[in-house]
FIPAMAR-246091 format. One record per residue (C-alpha): x, y, z. Coordinates in steps of 0.5 Angstrom, whole numbers. Example, Ala and Ser with C-alpha at 12.3 -4.5 7.8 and 13.67 -1.06 7.14 Angstrom:
// FIPAMAR-246091
<pt><x>25</x><y>-9</y><z>16</z></pt>
<pt><x>27</x><y>-2</y><z>14</z></pt>
// end
This chain:
// FIPAMAR-246091
<pt><x>-52</x><y>36</y><z>73</z></pt>
<pt><x>-45</x><y>38</y><z>75</z></pt>
<pt><x>-43</x><y>30</y><z>74</z></pt>
<pt><x>-47</x><y>31</y><z>67</z></pt>
<pt><x>-43</x><y>37</y><z>64</z></pt>
<pt><x>-36</x><y>33</y><z>66</z></pt>
<pt><x>-38</x><y>28</y><z>62</z></pt>
<pt><x>-40</x><y>31</y><z>56</z></pt>
<pt><x>-34</x><y>36</y><z>56</z></pt>
<pt><x>-30</x><y>30</y><z>57</z></pt>
<pt><x>-33</x><y>26</y><z>51</z></pt>
<pt><x>-33</x><y>33</y><z>47</z></pt>
<pt><x>-25</x><y>33</y><z>49</z></pt>
<pt><x>-23</x><y>26</y><z>48</z></pt>
<pt><x>-27</x><y>25</y><z>42</z></pt>
<pt><x>-22</x><y>28</y><z>37</z></pt>
<pt><x>-16</x><y>24</y><z>39</z></pt>
<pt><x>-21</x><y>17</y><z>39</z></pt>
<pt><x>-22</x><y>19</y><z>31</z></pt>
<pt><x>-15</x><y>21</y><z>30</z></pt>
<pt><x>-12</x><y>14</y><z>33</z></pt>
<pt><x>-17</x><y>10</y><z>30</z></pt>
<pt><x>-15</x><y>13</y><z>23</z></pt>
<pt><x>-14</x><y>8</y><z>17</z></pt>
<pt><x>-11</x><y>13</y><z>12</z></pt>
<pt><x>-7</x><y>10</y><z>7</z></pt>
<pt><x>-1</x><y>14</y><z>4</z></pt>
<pt><x>4</x><y>14</y><z>-1</z></pt>
<pt><x>10</x><y>9</y><z>2</z></pt>
<pt><x>14</x><y>7</y><z>-4</z></pt>
<pt><x>14</x><y>8</y><z>-12</z></pt>
<pt><x>17</x><y>3</y><z>-16</z></pt>
<pt><x>18</x><y>2</y><z>-24</z></pt>
<pt><x>20</x><y>-5</y><z>-25</z></pt>
<pt><x>19</x><y>-11</y><z>-30</z></pt>
<pt><x>14</x><y>-18</y><z>-29</z></pt>
<pt><x>19</x><y>-24</y><z>-28</z></pt>
<pt><x>14</x><y>-28</y><z>-26</z></pt>
<pt><x>6</x><y>-29</y><z>-26</z></pt>
<pt><x>3</x><y>-33</y><z>-20</z></pt>
<pt><x>-4</x><y>-34</y><z>-23</z></pt>
<pt><x>-8</x><y>-38</y><z>-17</z></pt>
<pt><x>-5</x><y>-33</y><z>-12</z></pt>
<pt><x>-6</x><y>-28</y><z>-16</z></pt>
<pt><x>1</x><y>-25</y><z>-15</z></pt>
<pt><x>6</x><y>-21</y><z>-20</z></pt>
<pt><x>13</x><y>-23</y><z>-18</z></pt>
<pt><x>16</x><y>-17</y><z>-20</z></pt>
<pt><x>24</x><y>-14</y><z>-20</z></pt>
<pt><x>23</x><y>-7</y><z>-18</z></pt>
<pt><x>27</x><y>-1</y><z>-18</z></pt>
<pt><x>26</x><y>4</y><z>-13</z></pt>
<pt><x>25</x><y>11</y><z>-13</z></pt>
<pt><x>32</x><y>13</y><z>-11</z></pt>
<pt><x>35</x><y>10</y><z>-18</z></pt>
<pt><x>39</x><y>4</y><z>-15</z></pt>
<pt><x>42</x><y>0</y><z>-21</z></pt>
<pt><x>40</x><y>-7</y><z>-17</z></pt>
<pt><x>33</x><y>-9</y><z>-17</z></pt>
<pt><x>29</x><y>-12</y><z>-12</z></pt>
<pt><x>24</x><y>-18</y><z>-13</z></pt>
<pt><x>17</x><y>-16</y><z>-10</z></pt>
<pt><x>11</x><y>-20</y><z>-9</z></pt>
<pt><x>5</x><y>-15</y><z>-11</z></pt>
<pt><x>-3</x><y>-18</y><z>-11</z></pt>
<pt><x>-7</x><y>-16</y><z>-17</z></pt>
<pt><x>-15</x><y>-17</y><z>-18</z></pt>
<pt><x>-14</x><y>-20</y><z>-25</z></pt>
<pt><x>-6</x><y>-23</y><z>-27</z></pt>
<pt><x>-9</x><y>-25</y><z>-34</z></pt>
<pt><x>-9</x><y>-17</y><z>-36</z></pt>
<pt><x>-1</x><y>-18</y><z>-36</z></pt>
<pt><x>5</x><y>-21</y><z>-39</z></pt>
<pt><x>12</x><y>-23</y><z>-37</z></pt>
<pt><x>17</x><y>-18</y><z>-39</z></pt>
<pt><x>12</x><y>-13</y><z>-39</z></pt>
<pt><x>14</x><y>-6</y><z>-36</z></pt>
<pt><x>10</x><y>-3</y><z>-30</z></pt>
<pt><x>9</x><y>3</y><z>-25</z></pt>
<pt><x>7</x><y>1</y><z>-18</z></pt>
<pt><x>5</x><y>6</y><z>-12</z></pt>
<pt><x>5</x><y>2</y><z>-6</z></pt>
<pt><x>1</x><y>5</y><z>0</z></pt>
<pt><x>1</x><y>3</y><z>7</z></pt>
<pt><x>-3</x><y>6</y><z>13</z></pt>
<pt><x>2</x><y>4</y><z>18</z></pt>
<pt><x>9</x><y>7</y><z>19</z></pt>
<pt><x>12</x><y>0</y><z>21</z></pt>
<pt><x>17</x><y>-2</y><z>16</z></pt>
<pt><x>15</x><y>-8</y><z>14</z></pt>
<pt><x>12</x><y>-12</y><z>8</z></pt>
<pt><x>5</x><y>-13</y><z>11</z></pt>
<pt><x>0</x><y>-13</y><z>6</z></pt>
<pt><x>-6</x><y>-13</y><z>11</z></pt>
<pt><x>-4</x><y>-6</y><z>11</z></pt>
<pt><x>-2</x><y>-5</y><z>4</z></pt>
<pt><x>-5</x><y>-3</y><z>-2</z></pt>
<pt><x>-2</x><y>-2</y><z>-9</z></pt>
<pt><x>-4</x><y>2</y><z>-16</z></pt>
<pt><x>-1</x><y>-1</y><z>-22</z></pt>
<pt><x>0</x><y>2</y><z>-28</z></pt>
<pt><x>3</x><y>-1</y><z>-35</z></pt>
<pt><x>8</x><y>3</y><z>-38</z></pt>
<pt><x>8</x><y>4</y><z>-46</z></pt>
<pt><x>13</x><y>1</y><z>-50</z></pt>
// end
């Protein structure tokens, strides 16, 4: 009986830590504004020259996966919010999601 209570208490104490440790919550990692430089139809990738929220003047090149690249045009301006579920500072598409919005001219 005493062992049963210890097991239950252990489960109750460690279960919340287990759930928190296994969390896959995505949080905003970066926000970019950029223009489409290339559209890779077969790979469903937009190649973007983007500028981060720091307002840098030198743009970086990013490859952003999209569901339907035919919705986009070359030189189109986009706002992209990048979400990540890891703290690692790497470009790992397995741990990222993207919210891509077109900017009206």
